[in-house]
C-alpha positions, 0 to 999 in steps of 0.5 A, a space after each residue: 476574535 478569540 474564538 476565531 483564533 481558537 477555531 483555526 489553531 491546529 497544533 502538530 504532533 510530535 513522534 516518539 521512537 521507543 527503545 526496544 530493549 528488555 525491562 527489569 525482568 529478572 533483576 532480583 534473580 541476578 542480585 541473588 546470584 551476585 550475592 553468592 558469587 566469588 570476586 572474579 570476572 564472573 561477578 564483574 559480568 553479573 554487576 554489568 548485567 544488573 547495571 544494564 537492566 536497571 538502565 533499560 528500566 530508566 533506574 539510572 542511579 541504581 544502574 550507575 551504582 552497579 557499574 561503578 562497583 564493576 569498575 572497582 572490582 576490575 581494577 582490583 582484578 586488573 582485568 582490562 576487558 571488564 574495565 573497558 565494558 564497565 566504563 562503557 556502561 557508565 558512559 551509556 547511563 550518563 548519555 541517557 541522563 543527558 550528561 554528555 561531557 561525562 558520557 564522552 569521558 567514560 566512552 573515551 576511557 573505555 575506547 582507549 582500553 579496548 584499543 589496547 587489547 584490540 577488542 573490535 566489539 567494544 571499540 565499535 560500541 564506544 565510537 558509536 557512544 562518542 558519536 551520540 554525545 556529539 549528536 546530543 550537543 548538536 555537533 553533527 559533523 563530529 558525530 558523523 565522523 565517529 559514526 563512520 569510524 565505527 562502521 569502518 571498524 565493524 567492517 574490518 572485523 566483519 561484525 555485521 551486527 555492530 555495523 547494522 547498529 551503527 547505520 541505525 544510529 547514524 540514520 537517527 542523527 541525520 533525522 534529528 538534523 533534518 536530513 531525511 534523505 540521508 537518514 533513509 539511506 542509512 536505515 536502508 543500509 541497516 535493513 539490508 544487513 539485518 535481512 542478510 543475517 535474518 536478525 528479526 529484532 533489528 529488522 522490526 526496529 528499522 521498519 519502525 524508524 523508516 515508518 516514523 521517517 515516512 510520517 515526517 514526510 507525510 507518506 502515511 500509507 508507507 508509514 502504516 505499511 512499515 509499522 505493520 511489518 514491524 508489529 508482525 515480526 515482534 509478535 512472532 519473536 514475542 518482543 514486548 518492548 518492540 510491540 509497545 513501540 509499534 502500537 505507539 507508532 501506529 497510534 501516532 499515525 492515526 493522530 496525523 490522520 485525525 482518526 482518534 478512536 483508532 489512535 486511542 485503541 493503539 495507545 491503550 494496547 501499548 500502555 497495557 504492555 508497558 505497565 505489565 513490564 513497568 517500562 516507565 520511559 514508555 509509559 510517560 511517552 504513551 500517556 502524553 500521546 494518549 492526551 493528544 488523542 483525547 485533546 483532539 477528540 474534544 472537537 466533536 463535543 459540545 462546549 461542556 463535553 469539550 471542556 471535560 475532554 480537555 481537562 481529561 487530556 490535561 491530567 494525562 499530560 501532567 501524569 506524563 510530565 511527572 514520570 518523564 521528570 522522574 526519569 529525566 527524559 528531556 525530549 519527553 519532558 519538552 513534549 509534555 510541556 508543549 502539550 500543557 501549553 496547548 491545553 492551557 491555550 484552549 482553556 484561555 489561560 494564555 499567560 500560563 500557556 506561554 510559560 509552558 511553550 517557552 519552557 518547552 522551547 528551552 529544552 528543544 533548543 538544547 536537546 531537540 531536533 529540527 522537527 521539534 524546534 519548527 513545531 514549537 516556533 509555530 505554536 509560540 508565534 500563534 500564542 504571541 499573536 493571540 495574547 497581543 490581539 486579545 489581551 493587550 488592547 489597553 497597551 497599544 505598544 506592547 500589543 504591536 510588539 506581541 503581534 509582530 513577534 507572533 508573525 516573526 516566529 510563525 514565519 521562522 517556523 514556515 522557513 524551517 518546515 520548508 527547508 526540512 520538508 515537514 509538509 504537515 506542519 507547513 500546512 498548519 503554519 500557512 493556515 494559522 498565518 492566513 487566519 492571523 492576517 484575516 484577524 487584523 483585516 489584512 485580506 491581501 496577505 491572508 489570500 497570499 498564504 491561503 494560496 500557499 496552503 492550497 499549493 502545499 496541500 496539492 503537493 502533499 497529495 502529489 507526493 503521496 500518490 506519485 509512487 502509487 500512480 507510477 506503480 499503477 502505470 507500470 502494472 497497467 503497462 505490464 498487463 497490456 504487454 502480457 496481453 500483446 504477448 499472449 496474442 503473439 503467442 496465439 498467432 505463432 501457434 496459429 502459424 505452426 498449425 497452418 504449417 502442420 496442415 500444409 505438411 499434412 496436405 502434402 502427405 495427403 497429395 502424395 498418398 493420392 498420387 500413390 493411390 493413382 499409380 496403384 490404380 494404373 497398375 491394377 488396370 494394366 494387370 486387368 488388361 494383361 488378363 484380358 489379353 490372356 483371355 483373348 489368346 485362350 479363345 484364339 488358341 481354342 479356335 485354332 485347336 478346333 479348326 485343326 480338329 476339324 481339318 485333321 479329324 480323319 487324321 486324328 481318327 487315324 492316329 487317335 491311338 497314337 496321339 491320345 497320350 500326347 493330346 492329354 499331355 498337351 491339354 494337361 500342360 495347357 490347363 496347368 499353365 492357364 490355372 497357374 496364370 490365373 492363380 498368379 494373377 489373383 494372388 497379385 490382385 489380393 496382395 495389391 488390395 491388402 496394400 491398397 486397403 492399408 494405404 486407404 486406412 492411412 489416408 482415412 486416419 490422416 483425414 480424421 486428424 486433419 478434420 480434428 486439426 481444422 476444428 481445433 484451429 477454428 476454435 482457436 481462431 474463434 477464441 482469438 477473435 473473441 479476445 480481440 473483440 473483448 480487448 477492442 471493446 474494453 479499450 473503446 470503453 476506456 477511451 470513451 471513459 478517459 475522454 469524459 475524464 479529460 473533458 471533466 478535468 479541462 474545465 477546472 484546469 482552465 479555471 485555475 490557469 485563467 484565475 492564476 493568470 488574472 491574479 498574477 498579471 492583473 493583481 492590482 486591477 482588482 479590489 480585494 473582493 474580486 481577488 478573493 472571488 478568484 482565489 475561492 474559484 482556484 480553491 474550489 477547482 483544485 479541491 475538485 481535481 484532488 477528488 477526481 485524481 484520488 478516485 481515478 487512481 483508485 479506479 485504475 488500481 481496481 483495473 490492474 487488480 493491485 488492490 488487495 481483497 481481504 474479506 473478513 467477518 465484521 459488523 457493518 454497523 461499526 463501518 457505517 458509524 465510522 463513516 458517519 463520524 467522518 462526515 458529521 460536519 457535512 451533515 451538521 452544515 446542511 442541518 440534515 437529520 441522519 437515521 440509522 435503521 439497524 436493529 441489531 449488529 449485522 455481521 457480514 464478510 467484507 473487505 473493510 477498506 472497500 466497504 468504507 469507500 462504498 459507504 462514504 461515497 453513497 453518504 457523500 452523494 446523499 448529502 450533496 443532493 439533499 437540501 438543508 433540513 432534509 433527511 438521510 437514512 441508512 439501514 438493512 433489510 432481508 426482503 426483495 427489492 427491485 426484483 432482487 431476492 435476498 438469500 440466507 447468505 446475503 443482506 441488502 443495505 440501503 442509503 435513502 435521501 429526501 433529495 432532488 432525485 435522479 431523472 430516468 434518463 440519468 438513472 440508466 447511466 449510473 454505474 456505467 464507465 462510458 457514461 459517467 455523469 457529474 451533477 451540481 449539488 444543492 449547495 453547488 457542491 461538485 462531484 467527480 462522477 467516479 464515485 459510483 463506478 468505484 462502488 460498483 467495482 467494490 460491491 461486485 468484488 464481494 459477489 454482490 449487486 448495486 442498484 438505485 431507485 429514484 423519483 425526481 423531487 422526492 429523493 433517491 435510494 441506493 441499494 447494495 448486497 453483501 454476503 453475511 457471515 454464516 
């Protein structure tokens, strides 16, 4: 019984939000300066600066000494502004020491002095301070009132920096009170102000707050995005405290994602920086988080190795508790006590674990937020159940009391996590209470909570993916609209070109008409010329006739008429030559004009030919584009019809199974009910995988996935994915071989390669029977006709599974022919994994293919560019 409970117990993780102020660097130089200072206002400022730096280094007693010295000097100098600032510093230190009443008194005294001298900045700081004291004692309504007074004060005096800080503190209060929407709105108000002022330190800090809020809501991708933005800014401005906070936050995120190597790597980075500046507050928190990562990594070891890791985590928690006790950080103390309870539980020290959990609860009830209280209630519930069920068999009454208290506490935790939407903790609570009912033989209630667990798991998936799905849909819609716009643009261009062509045709017809008119004019001129020729012949005949008739008279009057005849002939010849010259000149002129017009017509014809050719090319491009769009839409329509068909069966199973359980629950025995619940779980798990792969595929189609190839070792990616799937290998007793002689460095996008390796390994496990073998390696030799070049490497995943028939082998990697086959242990696949593999490998410029033989196994190959 004990081992069943130990196996199912999953503890949630508390977050740390680190301060981003500077440490105690330069305190000694300030003290040296103070020793040489005159007792004036400058000395007061030095005393306050030293006090603040000691406070930031968590040396609160030293901080109070210097702040009180500043107060004494201000009283002797009768300097009201300095007295207001010094009292504010004392109040702030008391607040850090969780002495809320003393802090409030000092803030109120400082506020009164600041109002007297009308100092807007000090008034605002004290209003925030008073609000934080109310928040500390969980009087959230009064805290809210003072925060808004601070915001109004800063708005009146146009102090945007103070307004930004007030919004941040108000957001943290709402987060502590479980009002996550109000918290987010105030963080966004603060971010807007900081961005307008380009206040990078505050921008980074707010990104950290927003990231932590996303973790509470299980929006892990948004959380990581905000943490990375914060880290980038803090690296730019060399903000060491900010970088400590960012690395710690990223480590906590990886804890939630159960990626312990990455979590430990980020915690080590944060710890190194914190130790460099002796930031004890941060060191205590990071040691505790590092202990959590070490504790959770123990599950991948054998019994002996697991115990070693648990003891290592125990030492880290004890070190954290020692430091946090030393500086009086109550929330950090509570978390360290809670984790010590965890470790002692795993080590079977149940009573000791219970003591630690109850001490943590006392601290959280006084100082913690809703998240911490919900977490500790859930753990105490499991703790009381385990002690009652495993350790009190000789005392039936006490045993029943402990078990009953365990269920009550766990139900209380469930109610709190539901109310404040802490989905990750809620999922843990459902898993624990279901297993607790199973442990006492109540399979009906166990099944009920198992169903709730499936619902919340699906809801978390929907919450994480809804924004991305909406984004993908919008991007796909925009891409489609862009295509339609481009086609419309081409149509308009085509219409304009047609209009231009018609205009050119009209001009061409006009030119042809002019040419015909000129031809008619030329024919008329030729006709006139012919008439003149006829007139000439007639005239010549008349003259000859006259010569014959008057021959005698001519002879007689020859001498008398000779001169006149010469003149008449000369005149006639001159007239004829004039007519001819005039005619040929006119002909020459008309020919020049006609040649010019013919050249215009020729040029127009050439231009029309070019326009016709260009129009023909555009038409071909439009036809090709339309054909490609039709083919693509037809392929995707077929693909979606296949997906719809694949989704129909599990949805039918879920609807019919839910209907049977809802309307015919009492007609079935426990065995049949569990059978239906198992079918519901299997179908919902299949839908989860299908939707996740479909979303990823849709993002590749709209090119919204960032492609960022970098040189890295392929070996590390393969080992990381093997560790993720290690339990699957062990469950089917499959041997895994890793055939890489040396580290191979290649250029690849790590996220995409993770998807390819994980899909190929998952498929190999699915189709390999128990006791089989899977091998992954790389070669630089030809395979299936593919010649590797000096710039590429061929990677393979080989299994001894059932193999793939030839008729199915041809359908692999084709979007319109997706296939989904049941594995050797009835595992269901989505049919989308290989489509994604093909998309991502080709994105790298590589190829993917498969070789298989039925009953002998399959080998999947893909190529990647190697780093030169």
